[in-house]
C-alpha positions in Angstrom: 6.1 4.7 3.7 5.0 7.8 5.7 5.8 11.4 4.9 5.1 14.9 6.1 1.6 16.2 6.5 -0.1 19.5 6.0 -3.3 20.9 7.5 -6.7 20.2 6.2 -10.0 22.2 6.1 -13.7 21.8 6.5 -14.9 18.2 7.0 -11.3 17.0 6.9 -10.4 19.1 10.0 -13.4 17.6 11.9 -12.1 14.1 11.0 -8.6 14.9 12.1 -10.0 16.4 15.3 -12.0 13.2 16.0 -8.9 11.1 15.4 -6.9 13.2 17.8 -9.7 13.1 20.4 -9.8 9.3 20.1 -6.0 9.0 20.6 -6.2 11.2 23.7 -9.3 9.5 25.2 -8.0 6.0 24.7 -4.6 6.6 26.3 -2.5 3.5 26.3 -5.3 1.1 25.3 -4.1 -1.7 23.0 -5.7 -2.2 19.6 -5.8 -5.8 18.5 -4.6 -6.9 15.1 -7.4 -7.1 12.6 -6.8 -10.6 11.2 -4.7 -12.3 8.6 -3.5 -10.5 5.5 -5.7 -10.8 2.4 -4.9 -13.7 0.2 -2.9 -12.9 -2.9 -5.1 -13.4 -5.9 -4.5 -15.8 -8.8 -2.0 -14.2 -11.3 -3.5 -12.8 -14.5 -3.7 -15.4 -17.1 -3.5 -18.3 -14.6 -6.2 -21.0 -14.7 -8.0 -23.1 -12.2 -8.9 -26.8 -12.6 -11.4 -27.3 -15.4 -10.5 -24.1 -17.3 -10.7 -24.2 -21.0 -7.4 -24.5 -23.1 -8.1 -21.0 -24.6 -8.0 -19.4 -21.1 -4.6 -21.0 -20.5 -3.1 -19.4 -23.7 -3.7 -15.7 -23.8 -3.3 -13.9 -27.1 -1.4 -11.1 -25.4 0.4 -10.5 -22.1 1.4 -7.3 -20.2 4.3 -6.9 -17.8 6.0 -4.0 -16.0 7.7 -3.2 -12.7 9.1 -0.4 -10.7 11.1 -2.0 -7.9 11.3 -1.0 -4.3 14.5 0.7 -3.4 16.1 1.0 0.0 14.9 4.1 2.0 15.2 5.6 5.5 11.9 3.9 6.5 13.7 0.6 6.4 16.2 1.6 9.0 16.5 -0.6 12.1 18.7 -0.8 15.2 21.2 -2.8 13.1 21.9 0.3 11.0 22.3 2.4 14.2 24.2 0.1 16.6 25.2 3.1 18.8 21.6 4.0 19.6 20.3 3.3 23.1 16.9 2.2 24.2 15.8 3.8 27.4 13.3 1.5 29.1 11.1 4.3 30.3 11.0 5.9 26.9 10.4 2.5 25.3 7.3 1.9 27.5 6.0 5.4 27.0 6.3 5.3 23.2 4.7 1.8 23.0 1.7 3.3 24.8 1.6 6.1 22.3 1.6 3.5 19.5 -1.2 1.5 21.1 -3.3 4.6 21.6 -2.8 5.4 17.9 -4.0 2.0 16.9 -7.1 2.3 19.0 -7.7 5.8 17.7 -7.5 4.8 14.1 -9.8 1.9 14.6 -12.3 4.1 16.5 -12.4 6.5 13.5 -12.8 3.8 10.9 -9.3 3.7 9.6 -9.1 -0.1 9.9 -6.2 -0.7 7.5 -4.1 2.0 9.2 -4.9 0.5 12.6 -3.9 -3.0 11.4 -0.6 -1.8 9.8 0.5 0.2 12.9 -0.4 -2.8 15.2 1.7 -5.1 13.0 4.6 -2.6 13.1 4.4 -2.6 16.9 4.4 -6.5 16.9 7.9 -6.3 15.4 7.8 -9.5 13.3 8.7 -7.7 10.1 6.5 -10.1 8.1 4.7 -8.8 5.0 1.0 -7.6 5.1 -0.8 -8.0 1.7 -4.3 -6.6 1.0 -6.0 -8.6 -1.8 -8.3 -7.1 -4.4 -11.5 -7.8 -2.5 -10.5 -5.9 0.6 -11.9 -2.5 1.5 -8.6 -0.7 1.2 -8.1 -2.2 -2.3 -11.5 -0.8 -3.3 -10.5 2.6 -1.9 -7.2 2.5 -3.8 -9.0 1.6 -7.1 -11.4 4.6 -6.5 -8.6 7.1 -5.8 -7.8 9.8 -8.3 -4.1 8.9 -8.2 -4.7 5.3 -9.2 -7.3 6.2 -11.8 -4.9 8.6 -13.5 -2.1 6.0 -13.5 -4.4 3.3 -14.8 -5.5 5.5 -17.7 -1.8 6.1 -18.7 -1.0 2.4 -18.5 -4.1 1.3 -20.5 -3.3 3.9 -23.2 0.3 2.5 -23.5 -0.8 -1.1 -23.6 -3.4 -0.3 -26.3 -0.8 1.6 -28.3 1.6 -1.4 -28.3 -1.2 -3.8 -29.1 -2.4 -1.7 -32.0 1.2 -1.6 -33.3 1.2 -5.4 -33.5 2.9 -6.4 -30.3 1.5 -9.3 -28.3 4.1 -9.2 -25.4 3.6 -5.8 -24.0 6.5 -4.5 -21.8 5.8 -1.4 -19.8 8.8 1.0 -19.2 9.6 1.7 -15.6 9.2 5.5 -16.2 5.5 4.9 -16.7 5.1 3.0 -13.5 5.9 5.7 -10.9 4.9 4.7 -7.4 1.5 6.1 -6.4 1.1 8.8 -3.7 -2.3 8.6 -1.9 -3.1 12.1 -0.8 -6.3 13.6 0.4 -8.8 14.7 -0.9 -8.1 12.5 -3.9 -7.8 9.3 -1.7 -9.7 7.9 1.3 -8.2 8.9 4.6 -7.4 5.3 5.5 -5.2 5.2 2.4 -3.5 8.4 3.4 -2.8 7.4 7.0 -1.7 3.9 6.2 0.2 4.3 2.9 0.6 7.9 1.5 3.8 7.7 -0.6 4.2 4.1 -1.8 7.6 2.7 -3.1 7.0 0.3 -5.9 4.5 -0.9 -8.6 4.0 -4.0 -10.6 1.6 -4.7 -13.4 0.7 -8.0 -15.0 -2.0 -8.7 -17.5 -3.3 -11.0 -20.2 -6.2 -11.1 -22.6 -7.6 -12.2 -26.0 -7.9 -10.7 -29.4 -11.5 -10.8 -30.6 -12.6 -9.8 -34.1 -12.9 -6.1 -33.1 -11.8 -5.9 -29.5 -9.0 -6.5 -27.0 -10.4 -8.1 -23.9 -8.5 -8.9 -20.7 -7.5 -7.8 -17.2 -4.7 -5.9 -15.6 -3.5 -6.7 -12.1 -1.6 -4.0 -10.2 0.4 -4.7 -7.1 1.1 -1.5 -5.2 4.2 -2.1 -3.1 4.9 -0.2 0.0 7.3 -0.2 3.0 5.6 0.5 6.3 8.3 2.2 8.4 9.1 5.6 9.9 11.8 7.8 8.3 13.1 10.7 10.4 10.7 13.3 9.1 7.5 11.3 9.7 4.9 12.8 12.0 1.7 10.6 11.7 -0.5 12.9 13.8 2.3 13.6 16.2 3.2 9.9 16.8 5.9 9.6 14.2 8.9 10.5 16.3 7.9 8.0 19.0 7.4 5.3 16.4 10.8 6.1 14.8 12.4 5.7 18.3 10.8 2.3 18.7 12.0 1.3 15.2 15.6 2.4 15.6 16.5 2.7 19.2 14.4 -0.2 20.4 14.0 -2.1 17.2 13.2 -5.8 16.9 14.8 -8.3 17.0 17.6 -6.7 18.9 15.2 -5.6 21.6 12.4 -7.8 22.9 9.1 -6.2 22.2 10.6 -3.7 19.8 9.0 -2.5 16.5 10.1 -3.3 13.0 9.4 -2.1 9.5 7.8 -4.5 7.0 6.8 -4.7 3.3 3.1 -4.3 2.5 1.0 -4.2 -0.7 -2.4 -3.6 -2.2 -3.6 -5.6 -5.2 -6.1 -3.9 -7.6 -7.5 -5.6 -10.7 -9.2 -3.8 -13.5 -10.7 -4.8 -16.9 -9.0 -4.1 -20.2 -11.5 -3.6 -23.0 -10.7 -1.6 -26.1 -11.4 -1.5 -29.8 -8.7 -3.0 -32.0 -8.8 0.0 -34.3 -9.5 3.6 -33.4 -13.1 4.7 -33.9 -13.8 6.7 -37.0 
């Protein structure tokens, strides 16, 4: 979900200037959707045909979840039945949205362009980015994700070393990630920023001296526009399309939708502390 933004400096300012220039130069051009959502990967611990029996029976499992709660970015016309959709404002704001899609694509923010285009389509269907997508690789490399993954891995290792084989992660450990710059790629910042939920699943085996497995993170988000969102100056117009002219009450209106990024990481640690 989107949030407020602050100014940037140096190379960041030049990028924002390029994005703003692209939005201005492209006017009401329409940016096409960038294809189908990434396929959701096989759950950790699942097996494919021909897999060995050992792979089907992990020695330990990991689970944890922070759910997505209702928030202002999920508002629709149904929550504001007295709102009115002015036809001229509707057309003008849709042109603003299409220009933003084209501008994001022009500056290389492909995931952000795709998400905004899907918002404008108004279907409300989910968009999921699998672990092999560029945005998932960017999420994996971000400082926010790496810090959270270190904390999760430390807690999983602590429980395994205490003798547990069914590791349950407390919700307080799985706080939703906020992708801010410079710690995250700009495409992550424009398309996601403050996310709303997080889910972790994992499985692995106990070797003689090591724990070996994989963790699968699903970073849950809601793509919508709360009242305070700006999105390079386009946020108020997108909020109007979502609430005043929201789909499905208005033909061609916009609609919020759930989206997610899947990131997988290895889990390899000594069974006993070194030394």
